[in-house]
N, C-alpha and C positions, 0 to 999 in steps of 0.2 A: 726597329721591331725586334722583339725577342722570340716570339713563337706564334704559331697560327694553327688552327685545327678546324676542319670543315665538317659539320654535322650532316648537312644536306646541301642541295642547291640553294635553299632559302635561309640557311642558318650557318654562320661561321663565327669563330671567336679569335681574337688576337690580343696580344699584350705588347705594349710599347713602353719604352723607357724614356721619360721626358725630363728635361731640365728647365726649371723656372728661370726667368731673367735674373742674371746675377747669382744664381744658385750653383752650388758645387755638388750637391747631393741629389741624385736622380729620384724620381718617384714613378711608380708603376701606374699605367693607365690601361684599363681593359676596354676593348672595342668589340662591338657586336654587329654582324652583318645580317640584315633582315630580309634579304632577297633583292633589295633595290639599292641600298646604300649602307655605308659604315657609320655607326654612331658610337659616341662614348657611352660606356656602361658605368654607372656610378656604383662601385662596389661597396661604398660606405653603408648602404642600406643593409648589406649582408655582412658587414665587417665584423660585428661582434660574434656572430655565429661561426664565421670562417677564420678570421684572423685574431680574434680577441682584442688585445690592446697593442698588438705588434704591427709591423709593416711587412709587406710582401717582398720576398726576394727569391732569386733563382727559380722563376716559375716555368712550368711545362704544361702545355695543353694537349689533351688527347680527346679524340672523338671517334664515334663509330656507332652504327645501328641506332641513329637518332638520339644519342646520348653524348654529353660533353662533360669532361672531367678536368680538374685542375690539381696538379701536384706541385708543391713549392716548399720553401723553407720560410719561416716567419722570424724576423729579427725583433728582439725585445729591448734593444738599447745597448749602449756601451757596457762592456764587462759582463755580458750575459751570453749564453749559448743560444743559437738559433734552433728552432724546433720544426720538424717536418709536419706538413698538413696535407690533407686531401679534401676535395670538395666536388660535388656534382651539381649540375644545373637541373632543376626539376621542372623547368618550363617557365618559372616565375622568378625564383631566387636561387642563389648558390647556397647549398647546404653542406655543412661540415660532415665529413665521414671519418669516424674514428679509425686510426691506424693501429696495426699490431705493434708490439714492443720493438721489433726490428723494423723500423718504419721508413727507412730511406728507400723509396721505390724508384725503379727505372724500367725502361723497356715495357711500358704499359700498352696493353692491347684491349680495346673496348669492343666487345662482341655484342653487348646488349646492356640495357639498364641494370640488369642483375647478373651480368656475366663479364667480369673484368679480370684480366690476368696482369700481374706485374712481377718484375724481378726484384729480389731483395739484394742483400749484400753479396757482391760477386764472389768474395772469398768463402762465403758459406753456401753459395749456390742454392738458394731457396727461392721458389716461386710462390706467389700468393694469389689466391683466387677469391674474388668477391661474389657472393651469391645473392646479394640484396639485403642480407642480414648481418653478415660478418665475414672476416677473412679466414681462410684456411691455408695452412702452410703445406707446400708440396716440395719434397726434397728432390733436387736435381742431381744427376750423377756428377761427382767431382772429377773422376778420372776420364780421360779421353779414351775412346774405343776405336778399334781398327776401322778404317785405315788411319794409321798414325801419321803425324807430320814428321818429315825427316828432320834430323838434327843438323849440326854444323858439318858433320861428315858427309851429308848427302844421303845417308842410309839410316834406317831405323835400327838403332842398337838396343841392347837390353835396358840401358839407362833411359833411353828415349821413351820406353813403354811406361814410364812413371809420369809422363806429361799430364797436365790438368787442362780441362776445357773451361773457359770462363765466358759465359753467355752474357752479352751486354744489351742487346736489343732484339725484340721479337716483332714479327708482323704477320698477322693471319691472312690466309688467302680467302677472299670473299666467296661465300657459297660452298666452301669445303671445310674439312676438318684438318687441313694442312696448314703449316706455318713455316716461315723462313726466319732465320736468326743470324746475327753477326756477333762476333766476339773474338777471342784469341785462344790459342793453345800455347801453353808455356811450360817450361821445365825449370823448376826451382833448384837447379844444380849449381855447383861451383865451377868457376873457371870457364873454359871454352865450351863445356857441355851445356851451359845455360843458354836458352834461347826463347824467343817469343814470336809467334806467327799469327797474323790476322787470318780469320777463317769465316766462311759463309756456310751455314748448315741448313738443311731442309728436313722438316718433320712430316712424316707420313704415317698415320695410325694403321 
């Protein structure tokens, strides 16, 4: 099993990696829970809209507020680049959702069918918001703010104040406007001054 996401007590989705007898290349199998049992979901009926002529790779499922989303990369064959895709389940089929130019998404939070947040390239620190019609870029702060993480000396030096915060994953707190996040604080300095620390952050509006 590669990933799983629960929409409600009666609906959940999972993706498994299967190997056919004698085969060396895995294929992806989507599964759907209908409240009583798990069943294979035939993605081929939605294939052209979601995958085009490619094959699914590195999938990630997200769910919340009665909505299920799929983010993945699609492979188009040897010697070609994989492309990122996004899709949402409308209750009957998986439908492709156009991604912005900077389209490698991570840390997705599904707050509603028309309220999706996703993190973009960690180095560019961009968040993206889906409002049901399109994506809007939200710039995140690149520099870490006090309290700073201590460097190798155990103290916050002047150099340490140049550290950057890289957000990797976000999780909304149900019923509130708050969110938790995980990532790292790093200082791109040379020698012993360079460091990276894992951090947990909390957002309160």
